[in-house]
C-alpha positions as CSV (number, residue, x, y, z in Angstrom):
1,X,-21.2,59.4,-18.3
2,X,-22.8,61.2,-15.3
3,X,-25.0,64.4,-15.7
4,X,-26.3,66.5,-13.1
5,X,-29.5,68.9,-14.5
6,X,-30.3,71.9,-12.5
7,X,-33.9,73.5,-13.5
8,X,-36.4,74.4,-11.4
9,X,-39.3,74.1,-14.2
10,X,-40.5,70.6,-13.5
11,X,-41.7,69.4,-16.6
12,X,-38.6,70.0,-18.1
13,X,-36.4,68.6,-15.7
14,X,-38.1,65.5,-15.9
15,X,-38.1,65.8,-19.8
16,X,-34.6,66.3,-19.8
17,X,-33.8,63.7,-17.3
18,X,-35.7,60.7,-19.4
19,X,-34.2,61.5,-22.6
20,X,-30.6,61.6,-21.2
21,X,-31.4,58.5,-19.4
22,X,-32.7,56.8,-22.5
23,X,-29.3,58.2,-24.4
24,X,-27.8,56.0,-21.9
25,X,-26.6,58.4,-19.2
26,X,-26.7,58.4,-15.6
27,X,-28.5,61.5,-14.9
28,X,-29.3,63.3,-11.6
29,X,-31.5,66.5,-11.3
30,X,-32.1,69.3,-8.8
31,X,-34.5,71.9,-8.8
32,X,-33.0,74.9,-7.0
33,X,-29.7,76.7,-6.0
34,X,-29.4,74.9,-2.6
35,X,-29.8,71.1,-3.2
36,X,-28.2,71.8,-5.9
37,X,-24.7,72.9,-4.2
38,X,-25.3,70.1,-1.8
39,X,-24.9,67.4,-4.7
40,X,-22.1,68.8,-6.4
41,X,-20.3,69.3,-3.1
42,X,-20.9,65.7,-2.6
43,X,-20.8,63.8,-5.9
44,X,-18.5,64.4,-9.0
45,X,-20.1,64.8,-12.6
46,X,-18.9,64.9,-16.0
47,X,-21.3,67.4,-17.1
48,X,-23.7,69.7,-15.2
49,X,-26.6,71.3,-17.1
50,X,-27.9,74.5,-15.0
51,X,-30.8,77.0,-15.4
52,X,-29.7,80.6,-14.9
53,X,-33.2,81.7,-12.7
54,X,-33.3,79.3,-9.8
55,X,-35.1,79.4,-6.4
56,X,-32.3,80.6,-3.7
57,X,-29.9,81.7,-6.3
58,X,-28.3,81.6,-9.5
59,X,-26.9,79.0,-11.8
60,X,-24.2,81.7,-13.1
61,X,-22.9,81.7,-8.9
62,X,-23.1,77.5,-9.0
63,X,-21.0,78.0,-12.3
64,X,-18.4,80.8,-10.3
65,X,-18.4,78.0,-7.2
66,X,-17.6,75.0,-9.0
67,X,-14.9,76.6,-10.8
68,X,-13.5,77.9,-7.5
69,X,-13.6,74.1,-6.3
70,X,-11.7,73.2,-9.6
71,X,-14.5,70.7,-10.5
72,X,-13.5,69.0,-14.1
73,X,-17.1,68.9,-15.0
74,X,-18.3,70.3,-18.7
75,X,-21.0,72.7,-17.5
76,X,-24.0,74.1,-19.8
77,X,-25.9,77.1,-18.6
78,X,-29.9,77.3,-20.0
79,X,-31.9,80.5,-19.9
80,X,-35.2,81.7,-21.5
81,X,-32.7,85.2,-21.6
82,X,-31.6,85.7,-25.0
83,X,-29.7,88.7,-24.6
84,X,-25.7,89.0,-25.7
85,X,-25.1,90.1,-22.0
86,X,-26.7,87.3,-20.4
87,X,-24.5,84.8,-22.7
88,X,-21.6,86.7,-21.9
89,X,-21.9,86.4,-18.3
90,X,-22.5,83.2,-18.3
91,X,-19.5,82.0,-20.8
92,X,-17.2,84.4,-18.8
93,X,-18.4,82.8,-15.6
94,X,-16.5,79.9,-16.6
95,X,-19.0,77.9,-18.3
96,X,-18.6,75.5,-21.8
97,X,-21.8,76.6,-23.7
98,X,-24.8,78.7,-23.6
99,X,-28.4,77.4,-24.5
100,X,-31.2,79.7,-25.3
101,X,-35.1,78.3,-24.1
102,X,-36.9,76.9,-25.9
103,X,-34.5,74.2,-27.5
104,X,-34.8,70.5,-28.9
105,X,-33.8,68.0,-26.3
106,X,-31.3,66.5,-29.3
107,X,-29.4,69.9,-29.5
108,X,-28.4,69.7,-25.6
109,X,-27.7,66.1,-26.2
110,X,-25.3,67.0,-28.8
111,X,-23.9,70.1,-27.2
112,X,-23.4,67.7,-24.0
113,X,-21.6,65.2,-26.9
114,X,-19.3,67.7,-28.0
115,X,-18.4,69.2,-24.0
116,X,-17.9,65.1,-22.9
117,X,-15.6,64.2,-26.2
118,X,-13.7,67.4,-25.7
119,X,-12.9,67.4,-21.8
120,X,-12.5,64.0,-21.4
121,X,-10.8,62.4,-24.9
122,X,-9.3,66.1,-26.1
123,X,-11.0,65.6,-29.2
124,X,-9.8,61.5,-30.2
125,X,-12.2,59.5,-32.0
126,X,-10.9,56.3,-30.2
127,X,-9.6,55.4,-26.6
128,X,-6.4,52.7,-26.6
129,X,-5.2,50.5,-23.8
130,X,-2.9,48.0,-25.7
131,X,-5.3,45.7,-27.7
132,X,-8.5,47.1,-26.4
133,X,-10.3,50.2,-28.1
134,X,-13.2,52.2,-27.6
135,X,-14.9,54.4,-30.0
136,X,-17.0,56.9,-27.7
137,X,-19.3,57.9,-30.6
138,X,-20.8,54.5,-31.1
139,X,-20.0,53.1,-27.9
140,X,-18.1,50.4,-29.4
141,X,-15.5,48.1,-28.2
142,X,-12.6,46.0,-29.8
143,X,-9.9,43.4,-29.0
144,X,-7.3,43.1,-31.4
145,X,-9.6,45.2,-34.3
146,X,-12.4,42.4,-33.6
147,X,-15.9,43.8,-32.1
148,X,-16.7,42.8,-28.9
149,X,-20.7,42.9,-27.7
150,X,-20.9,44.7,-24.4
151,X,-24.0,45.7,-22.8
152,X,-24.3,49.7,-22.2
153,X,-23.1,49.1,-18.2
154,X,-20.5,46.8,-19.6
155,X,-19.1,49.4,-21.9
156,X,-19.6,52.2,-19.3
157,X,-17.5,50.6,-16.9
158,X,-14.5,49.3,-19.6
159,X,-14.5,52.9,-20.5
160,X,-14.1,54.2,-16.4
161,X,-11.7,51.9,-16.1
162,X,-9.4,52.8,-18.9
163,X,-9.7,56.7,-18.5
164,X,-9.0,56.0,-14.5
165,X,-5.8,53.2,-15.5
166,X,-3.7,51.9,-12.6
167,X,-5.9,53.7,-10.2
168,X,-7.4,51.8,-7.2
169,X,-11.3,52.5,-7.7
170,X,-13.2,51.4,-5.0
171,X,-16.6,49.9,-5.0
172,X,-18.5,52.8,-4.1
173,X,-17.0,55.0,-6.7
174,X,-17.6,52.6,-9.2
175,X,-21.1,52.3,-8.1
176,X,-21.7,56.1,-8.1
177,X,-20.1,56.8,-11.3
178,X,-22.1,54.2,-13.1
179,X,-25.3,53.6,-11.7
180,X,-25.7,57.1,-9.7
181,X,-25.4,58.4,-6.1
182,X,-28.2,56.2,-5.1
183,X,-26.0,53.3,-5.3
184,X,-23.0,54.9,-3.3
185,X,-23.7,54.1,0.1
186,X,-25.3,50.5,-0.7
187,X,-23.8,47.7,1.9
188,X,-23.6,44.9,-0.9
189,X,-22.2,45.6,-4.2
190,X,-22.6,42.2,-5.3
191,X,-24.3,43.6,-8.5
192,X,-20.6,45.2,-9.4
193,X,-19.2,41.8,-9.3
194,X,-21.5,40.7,-11.5
195,X,-20.9,43.1,-13.8
196,X,-17.1,43.2,-13.6
197,X,-17.4,39.1,-13.8
198,X,-19.2,39.4,-17.2
199,X,-16.7,42.3,-18.7
200,X,-13.9,40.3,-17.9
201,X,-15.1,37.1,-19.5
202,X,-15.9,38.8,-22.7
203,X,-12.8,40.7,-22.9
204,X,-10.4,37.7,-22.0
205,X,-12.6,35.3,-24.5
206,X,-12.0,38.0,-27.3
207,X,-8.3,37.8,-26.9
208,X,-7.5,40.5,-24.3
209,X,-5.3,40.2,-21.2
210,X,-7.1,40.0,-17.9
211,X,-6.4,43.6,-17.0
212,X,-9.0,43.9,-14.4
213,X,-7.3,43.6,-10.8
214,X,-9.3,42.7,-7.6
215,X,-7.5,45.2,-4.7
216,X,-9.0,43.2,-1.5
217,X,-10.6,45.4,0.9
218,X,-10.8,48.4,-1.2
219,X,-11.6,47.8,-5.3
220,X,-10.3,47.0,-8.6
221,X,-7.5,48.4,-10.5
222,X,-7.2,48.4,-14.3
223,X,-3.5,47.5,-15.4
224,X,-1.1,46.0,-17.0
225,X,1.6,46.0,-14.4
C-alpha cells in the first residue's frame, strides 16, 4: 500500500515516514502545497495524510482538488487546530478522518489501516481468488487453507494482482505501486521479474494454479481465463 505524507515540519514528516515504512507501507512525502499537488497529479496513492497549514496553500484545498479529480485515495487531515469548526471543514471538504496534533504514530497507523480496509476491501476480513485467500490484517496468504510463507514484497504483489485481477498491469505501474515512484521510470525491470518468479513458484508449489500470465511487451495479468 502506498501513502503520501504532506507535512511541512521536517522532524514530524520524517518520523511519520520512518514509522510507516517500518509498518510495511511504501511511504512518500511532500513538504509544501505545490510539491504535493504535483505528486498527486502524477502518481496514485492508497492514502494521503495532509496537514492543513502548508507553505503556498492549504491541505483543505488539496482535498477538494483530489475530490474533483475523483481520486480513490483515503484522506486523513492532520492539524494543530482542535476546534469543531476546523474538524467540520476538514470532513466536509471530503477527507475521511481528522487527527489533531500531537498524536501517537500508532494511532495514525490505526486510522490509516481502518480507511484502507474500508475503501479497498469494504470491511472484509479476507480477500479470495479461487483457492487463494489473503488476510489483510495479518498479511497472511493461504492456498487451499494452507499457509504460504511470503516475503513482504511478495505479499503486496499478490494483493495488488488479486485486487486488479484480469487487468493488464504494466511493469512501471507494478514498480510504482510496490516500490514507490522512484522506480516508475527505471529502464530495467528485472527486479520485478525476480519477485514475480519467486511468488509464482511459491503459489504453484503450494497447490495453486498458475494465474500470473506474462503479457509480452506490456506487463502481467492475474487471471484464471
